N, C-alpha and C positions, 0 to 999 in steps of 0.2 A: 780542535774545538775548544774554545775557551769558555769556561763556566762563569756566569754572572754571579758575583758575590752578593751577600745580603745588603751591604752598603750600596753597591751599584744598583741593585734592584730597587732600593728606596729612591734613588735619583731617577731611574728609568720610569718608575710609576708615578712620579710627581709628588713624592713625599709620603706615600702610603707605607706604613710600617708593619701592619699585621699581615701575616701570610695569607689569610682568607681574602682580605681586601686586594692584595696583590694578585692572587689567582683570578679573582673576578675581573680585575683590570686586564690581565693577559687574555682572558676569554673574550672580553668585549673589544679590545684594541688589536689583538693579534690573531684572534679567530680560532684558538684551540685551547683545550683543557690541558694545562701543564701538569707534569708529575709533581708530587709534593715530597719534599725532603723530610727527614726525621724531625727537624726543628720546626716544621709547619710552613716553611716558605716554599714558593714554587722553584723548580729546578729549570733554569733556562740557559741556553748558550747564546753567545753574541750573534751567531748565524741566524738563530730564530728571531732575535730582536730586530736585526737589520734586514731580514728577508721581506720582500713585498707581501702585503696581506693577501691571504688566499681569498679567491672569489667564491662566493656562495652560489652554487648552481641552482637555478630554478628548475623544477621538475618539468620535463617536456610532455608529460602525460596530461591530457585534458580529461580530468576525472568526471566532468559532466557528461561526456560522450562515451566514456569507457564502459559504463554499465549496460 
């Protein structure tokens, strides 16, 4: 498992330099909340970056009829 460096993270996120902005990008683009390193930047592996995006499942419960 190879860890993405801060310089690589800037390139992956399209030039974002602040850790909070990078974490928001990861949440929106990759679909998960990354752990944050001591320096404030997200901790990612290349496997997470290159993995297909997780599909968000729609609830199968019809709440209008459940009550």
